Phi, psi and omega in degrees: 000133181250101185252140181286155182301323177300317176298319175300319187292319178297316179293317178297316178297317177304311178297315180291326175298319189272328188233338184093351181277157178241148169270090174299166176305319187284346177264349188285341175307325190260004182297316184294318177300312185295329183271353189304323180296322179288326175300309182299321184289331181259002176069037180232174187233352183206173187284330173302313182291325182294317178303318181302317186291339180301329185276351182266143178285068182262126181210120180256123183305133179089355180242147179294159175296158186303318181301319178294319177300323180291316182298316180301319184288331184276344183288141176265110182256032181290123171196163178202168182296137180049044176299135187060074185312314179306329183297310183289330178297313180295323178297310184293322187270337189231300189294301180308309178300321177299312178299317178300320176297321178285342178247028182299328182283323182270339184046052174220129179234126178250124182232135181239123172254106179271138186070044193276358179055226184276014165097359186297321181296319177294313174296329175296318177292320177297322173300324180297321179287318179296336182281353180228068187295325178291322180293325186254014173303137182072003174265149174257116177255117184235114183242118179253126179250134180227150176202155178285345186271118178296315182299319183291317182300314181298319177294321179296321180294322181287324174070029178249128183228157183285170179295325178299313184295320180286337178280346178277099179101347184248145168271169181297320177304317178293320182300313189288333181280323193248000180226147172254137179278124182235176175295332178272348180145201177268116185254130179303134183301152185300322188291324180285317180293338178291345176282344192242155172217158187221148174202148176290137188194141174257134181300334181283345180271188177300150177311141184292353184204147173287340174290124179286145181264143176280333181215137170238127170257123176226068192270121172064024179273320193268003181304327186253012173275146173282172182307317183295309180289333177289318174299320174296319179292321178300321179293324178293316179296321174300320177295338186262346187266140173301152180304322180258022183272178179236146174242131174252123174257174174291157181302330178270011182244165181201162172262350181297122184068008179249328183197158172255005181287337181222159177224152180302140178277126187300133174064017179241134178275129175067016181249138182223150181242150184290137171290145186293331182239130178250021179276352182288161175291131176310152180304315181298325184287337183275347180269000000 
């Protein structure tokens, strides 16, 4: 496929405006493949034709607008249950117990999974709590999952997964304990789903709740952000996190050299704590 530079730029601008992500040169090779379904639906064969359609008032009742279809197709929704097992071990063995000690009086823990895709991360966290019912008796556990993708959020909210999806990261015992087999697939049991809620949200926007979160997971969300949007996202995350809360990033991400809103948590991998003062000059202004 031969697409003009201008067409790529229009698609890139659309993606950046809706999600904060950029189509770097290294990602452009997969654009045609990612958009192939959109091409077929609209009877076209390349990005130049797709860009031309963006100017037309096309809207089919019950279907998202073309621009949203494009954004949804370009998003990377790769995820699976207990992705990066050492991460969840650290949550279970260190982070959650530390938060519980700090919230002993309120008996409430609030967690936000930003960029949750189709919900496996959120449900994995809920399963961690469900596996210890006596420990968390009388506690309120609230796990919020957000994503810019309307399609992904609907899938996460339904909590129904294929045989292949539930086998990625889960053992047979976990499947039988936390899922019901239905005609549509394997659905997270109601008691576990009750801990979680989902909503469409952009991490660059205002926090999704007035409630401060004790733990925010934002793993591999900021990889495709430019420096300006990454700093903006860190400021939003800082505003949503409790003063003594924790931020978890992906294994290949860091706050070092990216923002002054967070600092690495001592002796913890991929865990960061909010800086106590936000009166400092933003990192971008200093460069």
